[in-house]
C-alpha positions in Angstrom: 100.3 118.9 106.3 101.6 119.9 102.9 98.6 122.3 101.5 100.0 122.7 98.1 100.5 119.0 97.4 97.1 118.1 98.5 95.5 120.8 96.4 97.5 119.4 93.4 96.2 115.9 94.2 92.7 117.1 94.5 93.1 119.0 91.2 94.5 115.9 89.4 91.8 113.8 91.0 89.2 116.0 89.4 91.1 115.9 85.9 91.6 119.7 86.1 94.8 121.2 84.7 96.0 124.3 86.7 94.7 126.7 84.0 91.1 125.2 84.2 91.4 125.4 88.0 92.5 128.9 87.8 89.7 129.9 85.4 87.2 128.6 87.8 88.6 130.7 90.7 89.2 133.7 88.7 92.9 133.4 89.4 96.2 133.0 87.4 97.7 129.8 86.2 100.9 131.0 87.8 99.2 131.7 91.1 98.0 128.0 91.3 101.2 126.6 90.4 102.9 128.8 93.1 100.2 127.6 95.7 100.8 124.0 94.7 104.7 124.4 95.0 104.0 126.2 98.4 105.9 129.1 97.3 102.7 131.1 98.2 99.6 131.1 100.5 96.3 132.2 99.3 94.0 134.3 101.6 91.2 132.4 103.2 88.5 133.5 100.8 90.6 132.4 97.6 91.4 129.3 99.6 87.8 128.5 100.3 87.2 129.4 96.6 89.7 126.9 95.3 88.4 124.1 97.5 84.9 124.6 96.3 86.1 124.5 92.8 87.7 121.1 93.9 84.6 120.0 95.3 85.5 120.0 99.0 85.5 122.5 102.0 88.0 123.7 104.6 86.7 121.0 107.2 87.0 118.0 105.0 90.4 119.4 103.5 92.0 119.2 106.9 90.6 116.1 108.2 93.5 113.7 108.3 92.4 110.3 107.1 94.5 107.6 108.8 95.6 104.7 106.6 93.9 101.5 107.7 95.9 98.9 109.1 96.2 95.9 107.0 98.5 93.5 108.9 98.5 92.6 112.6 101.0 90.9 114.7 101.2 89.0 118.0 101.4 92.2 119.8 98.2 93.5 118.3 96.2 90.5 119.8 94.1 90.6 122.8 93.8 87.5 124.9 91.2 86.3 127.3 91.3 82.9 129.4 88.3 81.2 131.3 89.8 78.6 133.5 86.3 77.5 134.7 85.3 76.7 131.1 89.0 75.7 129.8 89.0 78.1 127.0 91.3 80.9 125.7 89.9 83.5 123.3 92.5 85.4 120.9 91.0 88.4 119.4 93.4 88.3 116.1 92.3 91.5 114.7 92.1 94.3 117.3 88.9 96.4 117.9 87.2 94.1 115.2 83.8 94.8 117.1 83.8 98.2 114.9 84.0 96.2 111.7 81.2 94.1 110.1 83.0 90.9 111.2 84.9 89.7 114.2 87.3 87.0 114.0 88.8 85.1 116.9 90.9 82.3 117.8 89.4 79.8 120.2 91.3 77.3 121.8 89.6 74.7 123.9 91.5 72.3 126.5 90.2 68.7 126.9 86.9 68.9 128.5 86.7 72.6 127.5 83.6 74.6 126.0 82.8 78.2 125.0 79.9 79.6 126.9 76.7 79.0 125.5 75.2 82.1 123.5 71.6 82.9 123.3 70.1 83.6 119.7 70.8 86.9 118.1 71.0 88.5 114.8 73.8 87.2 112.6 75.9 84.3 111.5 79.0 82.5 112.3 81.7 80.7 110.7 84.5 78.5 112.0 87.7 76.6 110.6 89.1 73.8 112.7 92.9 74.2 112.9 93.4 71.1 115.2 91.6 68.7 117.0 87.7 68.1 116.9 84.7 69.9 118.4 81.2 69.7 118.7 78.8 72.6 117.4 75.6 72.6 119.5 72.8 74.5 117.8 69.4 74.4 119.6 70.0 71.1 121.2 71.3 69.5 117.9 75.0 68.0 117.9 77.4 68.6 114.9 81.0 67.2 115.0 83.8 69.0 113.2 87.4 67.9 112.9 90.7 69.3 112.0 90.4 70.6 108.3 86.5 71.0 108.5 84.5 73.9 108.8 81.1 75.1 109.9 78.5 77.7 109.4 75.4 78.5 111.0 72.7 81.4 111.5 72.7 82.6 115.3 69.0 82.3 115.4 69.1 79.4 118.4 71.2 78.8 121.4 74.5 77.7 120.4 78.0 76.8 121.8 81.1 74.8 120.8 82.7 71.9 123.0 85.8 70.1 122.6 85.0 66.7 121.2 88.4 65.0 121.9 91.2 64.2 124.3 93.6 66.8 123.1 93.4 70.7 122.7 91.1 72.1 119.8 91.7 75.3 118.2 89.4 77.0 115.7 89.3 80.3 113.7 85.9 81.6 114.5 84.3 84.6 112.8 81.1 86.3 114.1 79.1 88.7 111.8 78.0 91.2 113.4 80.6 91.2 116.1 79.4 89.4 119.1 82.4 87.9 121.1 
């Protein structure tokens, strides 16, 4: 970790000049400059004073925040198959259960179905990429084909069934995560 660089970033984020920070900490502008360029290191007491003047503390300052991953490849995906129900689930965003929504790619073979899910909190959305499906909600059946979407609250028993004679694929998103 480049401590000087991080102090400078915090100072600039707080719209402070080196002189303003120095005055708040009863230090010289030159000393702040040397710290920011990693030419000197402050004592723990002085470092704590600088951090307090910048609105942070030692623990938060040294906690590294990892960059959030934005783009995922095939290698990141997790696949689950069920030969009895003739479906394949592909978690297209790894560890999505920690997020507010969980997208999957569901592929149903001819005669395939996704296991019935019981009522739970949340909502579900899907987009049919290929084939056609039935969305079963509390005993009612709704058909959706390629290029169509579906959306429902998950407050009744629900499932998805392949409605055709060829594979059906859908992008299916549940919030909160439920798959």
